[in-house]
C-alpha positions in Angstrom: 8.0 -8.7 8.7 7.0 -7.7 5.1 10.5 -8.8 3.9 10.0 -12.2 5.7 6.5 -12.5 4.0 8.0 -11.8 0.7 10.7 -14.5 1.1 8.1 -17.0 2.1 6.0 -16.2 -0.9 9.0 -16.3 -3.1 10.4 -19.7 -1.8 7.4 -21.6 -0.6 9.2 -25.0 -1.0 12.3 -24.0 0.7 10.2 -22.5 3.5 8.3 -25.8 4.0 11.6 -27.6 4.1 13.1 -25.3 6.8 10.0 -25.4 8.9 9.9 -29.2 8.8 13.5 -29.5 9.7 13.2 -27.1 12.5 10.2 -29.1 13.9 12.0 -32.4 13.4 15.1 -31.0 15.3 12.7 -29.8 18.0 10.9 -33.2 18.2 14.2 -35.1 18.4 15.4 -32.8 21.3 12.2 -33.3 23.2 12.2 -37.1 22.6 15.5 -37.3 24.4 13.6 -35.8 27.4 11.1 -38.7 27.2 8.4 -36.9 25.2 5.7 -39.6 24.3 5.7 -40.8 20.7 2.3 -39.1 20.2 3.9 -35.8 21.3 6.5 -35.9 18.6 3.8 -36.9 16.0 1.8 -33.8 17.1 4.8 -31.7 16.8 5.6 -32.7 13.3 1.9 -32.4 12.3 2.1 -28.8 13.8 4.9 -28.1 11.3 2.6 -29.4 8.3 -0.2 -27.2 9.5 2.2 -24.1 9.7 3.1 -24.8 6.0 -0.4 -25.5 4.9 -1.8 -22.4 6.5 0.1 -20.4 3.9 -2.5 -21.8 1.4 -0.3 -23.6 -1.1 -1.1 -27.3 -1.6 2.1 -28.6 -3.2 4.5 -27.2 -0.5 1.9 -28.6 2.2 2.0 -32.1 0.5 5.8 -31.9 0.4 5.7 -30.9 4.2 3.5 -33.9 4.9 5.9 -36.4 3.1 8.9 -34.9 5.0 7.0 -35.1 8.3 6.1 -38.6 7.7 9.7 -39.6 6.8 11.1 -37.9 9.9 8.6 -39.6 12.1 9.3 -43.1 10.4 13.0 -42.7 10.5 13.7 -41.2 14.0 10.7 -42.4 16.0 9.5 -45.6 14.8 11.0 -49.0 15.7 13.5 -49.9 14.3 14.9 -46.4 14.5 17.1 -44.7 12.0 15.8 -46.7 9.0 13.0 -45.8 6.6 10.3 -48.6 6.6 6.8 -48.1 5.2 5.7 -51.9 5.4 3.1 -52.0 8.2 -0.3 -50.5 8.7 0.7 -48.0 11.2 3.3 -46.4 8.9 0.7 -46.2 6.1 -1.8 -44.7 8.6 0.7 -42.0 9.8 1.5 -41.1 6.2 -2.3 -40.7 5.3 -2.8 -38.6 8.4 0.0 -36.3 7.5 -1.4 -35.9 4.0 -4.9 -35.4 5.2 -3.9 -32.8 7.6 -1.8 -30.9 4.9 -4.8 -31.0 2.3 -7.5 -30.0 4.7 -5.5 -27.2 6.3 -4.4 -25.8 3.0 -8.0 -26.0 1.7 -9.3 -24.3 4.8 -6.6 -21.6 4.6 -7.4 -20.8 1.0 -11.1 -20.7 1.8 -10.7 -18.1 4.6 -8.2 -16.2 2.6 -10.7 -15.9 -0.3 -13.5 -15.0 2.1 -11.2 -12.4 3.7 -10.4 -11.0 0.2 -14.1 -10.9 -0.8 -14.9 -9.0 2.5 -12.3 -6.6 1.9 -13.5 -6.1 -1.6 -16.9 -5.3 -0.3 -15.6 -2.9 2.3 -13.6 -1.2 -0.6 -16.7 -0.9 -2.7 -18.7 0.5 0.2 -15.9 3.1 1.0 -15.7 4.1 -2.7 -19.6 4.5 -2.7 -19.6 6.6 0.3 -16.7 8.8 -0.9 -18.1 9.1 -4.4 -21.6 10.1 -3.0 -20.0 13.1 -1.2 -17.0 14.1 -3.2 -18.6 14.0 -6.6 -21.7 15.5 -5.5 -20.1 18.7 -4.0 -18.1 20.0 -7.1 -20.9 18.8 -9.5 -23.5 20.8 -7.5 -21.2 23.9 -7.6 -20.6 23.6 -11.3 -24.3 23.1 -12.1 -25.3 25.9 -9.9 -22.7 28.2 -11.4 -23.7 27.5 -14.9 -27.4 27.7 -14.2 -26.8 31.2 -12.7 -24.9 32.3 -15.8 -27.7 30.9 -18.0 -30.6 32.6 -16.0 -28.8 36.0 -15.6 -26.7 36.1 -18.7 -27.9 39.6 -19.7 -27.6 40.9 -16.2 -24.2 39.9 -15.2 -21.2 42.1 -15.6 -18.0 40.8 -17.4 -16.2 40.7 -14.0 -19.2 38.7 -12.5 -19.2 36.2 -15.5 -15.4 35.8 -15.2 -15.7 35.0 -11.4 -18.4 32.4 -12.0 -16.5 30.8 -14.8 -13.4 30.7 -12.6 -15.4 29.1 -9.8 -16.8 26.5 -12.2 -13.2 25.9 -13.6 -11.8 25.4 -10.0 -14.5 22.9 -9.2 -13.8 21.1 -12.5 -10.2 20.8 -11.7 -11.1 19.5 -8.2 -13.4 17.0 -9.8 -10.7 15.8 -12.2 -8.2 15.4 -9.5 -10.6 13.4 -7.4 -11.5 11.0 -10.4 -7.8 10.6 -11.1 -7.0 9.7 -7.5 -10.0 7.3 -7.5 -8.7 5.6 -10.6 -5.2 5.2 -9.2 -6.5 4.0 -5.9 -8.5 1.2 -7.7 -5.5 0.2 -9.6 -3.3 0.0 -6.5 -5.8 -2.1 -4.7 -6.0 -4.6 -7.5 -2.3 -4.5 -8.2 -2.8 -3.3 -11.7 -0.4 -0.3 -11.5 2.5 -1.1 -14.1 5.2 1.5 -14.3 7.0 2.3 -17.5 9.6 4.7 -16.2 12.1 6.7 -18.0 15.2 8.4 -16.9 14.6 12.2 -16.7 15.0 15.3 -14.6 12.4 15.8 -11.7 12.2 19.5 -12.0 9.7 19.7 -15.1 7.4 17.6 -12.9 7.6 19.8 -10.0 7.2 23.0 -12.1 4.1 21.4 -13.7 2.5 20.8 -10.4 3.3 24.6 -9.3 1.7 25.7 -12.5 -1.5 23.6 -12.1 -2.0 25.4 -8.8 -1.0 28.9 -9.8 -1.0 29.9 -6.2 1.4 32.6 -4.9 1.6 30.8 -1.5 3.7 28.0 -3.2 7.5 28.7 -2.7 9.9 26.5 -4.6 13.5 26.0 -3.3 15.8 24.0 -5.4 19.1 22.3 -4.5 22.1 22.2 -6.7 23.2 19.3 -9.1 20.0 17.4 -8.6 20.3 13.9 -10.0 17.9 12.4 -12.6 15.4 9.7 -11.6 13.6 6.9 -13.3 10.0 8.0 -13.0 6.5 7.8 -14.7 5.9 11.6 -15.1 2.1 11.6 -14.9 1.8 9.4 -11.9 4.6 11.1 -10.0 3.0 14.5 -10.8 -0.2 13.4 -9.3 1.6 12.1 -6.2 3.3 15.4 -5.6 0.0 17.4 -6.5 -1.9 15.5 -3.8 0.6 16.3 -1.1 0.8 20.1 -2.1 -3.0 20.2 -2.3 -3.2 18.9 1.2 -0.7 21.4 2.4 -2.5 24.3 0.9 -5.9 23.1 2.3 -4.6 23.2 5.9 -2.2 26.1 5.7 -4.7 28.9 5.8 -5.2 31.6 3.1 -1.9 33.5 3.7 0.7 30.9 5.0 3.3 29.7 2.5 3.8 26.2 1.5 7.4 25.4 0.6 8.5 22.7 -2.0 12.1 22.0 -1.2 13.9 19.8 -3.6 17.3 18.5 -2.6 19.6 15.3 -3.1 21.7 13.2 -0.9 24.0 10.4 -1.7 21.4 7.9 -2.9 18.1 9.8 -2.9 16.3 12.8 -4.4 14.2 14.5 -1.7 11.1 16.4 -2.2 10.0 18.2 1.1 6.7 19.7 1.2 6.4 22.1 4.2 3.2 23.8 5.5 2.3 25.9 8.3 -1.0 24.1 9.3 -1.9 22.4 12.5 0.3 19.4 11.7 -0.5 15.6 12.3 -0.3 14.0 15.6 2.4 11.3 15.7 0.0 8.4 16.4 -1.7 9.3 13.0 1.6 9.4 11.0 0.9 6.0 9.3 -2.9 6.1 9.6 -3.2 9.0 7.2 -1.7 6.9 4.4 -4.5 4.3 4.7 -7.0 4.3 1.9 -10.2 6.2 2.8 -9.0 7.3 6.1 -10.4 10.8 6.9 -11.0 12.8 10.0 -14.3 13.8 8.3 -17.4 12.1 9.6 -20.1 12.1 6.7 -20.5 15.7 5.7 -19.0 17.0 8.9 -15.4 18.0 9.6 -12.6 19.4 7.6 -11.0 16.0 6.5 -10.6 15.2 2.8 -11.6 12.1 0.7 -9.0 9.8 2.3 -7.7 9.2 -1.2 -4.8 11.6 -1.9 -2.2 10.6 0.5 -3.0 6.8 0.1 -2.6 7.1 -3.6 0.6 9.2 -3.2 2.1 6.5 -0.9 1.2 3.8 -3.4 2.7 5.7 -6.4 5.9 6.6 -4.5 6.3 2.9 -3.3 5.8 1.8 -7.0 8.8 4.1 -7.8 10.8 2.2 -5.1 10.6 5.4 -3.0 9.3 6.3 0.4 6.9 8.8 1.7 7.3 9.9 5.3 5.9 12.5 7.8 8.9 14.4 9.5 8.3 15.5 12.9 8.6 19.3 13.4 7.7 21.7 16.2 4.9 23.4 14.0 3.1 22.7 10.7 3.8 19.4 8.7 6.7 18.3 6.5 6.1 15.5 4.2 9.1 14.0 2.5 9.0 12.1 -0.8 12.3 10.2 -1.4 13.2 8.8 -4.8 16.2 6.7 -5.6 18.7 8.7 -7.5 19.3 7.0 -10.9 22.9 6.3 -12.0 23.8 8.1 -15.2 23.0 5.9 -18.2 25.5 5.4 -20.9 24.7 6.7 -24.3 
């Protein structure tokens, strides 16, 4: 269905022609079964409406002219000749044009209204997310620094180090959230433009592991890994989001495995955790923007940003993000097209 939609958007005039030819053929077939002339007229106008509902006026007007010509040629007396000389012919042509223009105008209007509603819902979701997920780390940072300021002369070096580490961890969490929010906004507005380069993936994965500095993360590398065309900073954020999610749900001692391997056409990054897993009905739901199992401040769900942003970034790299069904835990697979070796 997405491929069909892309073809329609790419070739609107061809799409209008095909629709009108199909409706014309259908009308001609039904006419042989003694369908009234008004019925054939309605069939052709239905074709015009189908084209006009796509919201583009010029293809709709083109469909109107084709529909009027088909009706005039095949169904008006004398048949099988184009004749636009009497009032009925002109009225039919005008009706086709009015149907095309009104329908395309209404389609554009409701599409714009739908887009405006979607933007309002997006802003509302961002506001609710920001109100919770900015407040929590900021409160922790402020509380930690306030404690250090108030009890500076009473804290041991170890206590100061622990408080500083807590503030630093929350700062990293805040930075990750803001980065995801920025990328989500770009994705929603279609502003993410990739400038990729041909490079190995391993430095990106190793950078993610270094950012966490968590002994639970285990790295497993395949042999002869192909290079890929990537935007390093974006892909690092995408992998970071998945690993962060895996660590969050795996408990304090369970390992999270990052397994990098290659197949004939793909470079695969499997992030494997030992958490409760994701129910199969939610395998696509979790990639929706702001979807979270958390309700307000309750529950263990996240911001609903990380996986949605990851899916958008991977898709922008012509890759795929999937949840692999397993008996326990969760395996998320990022697949990137392996680049052919470039000539020097």
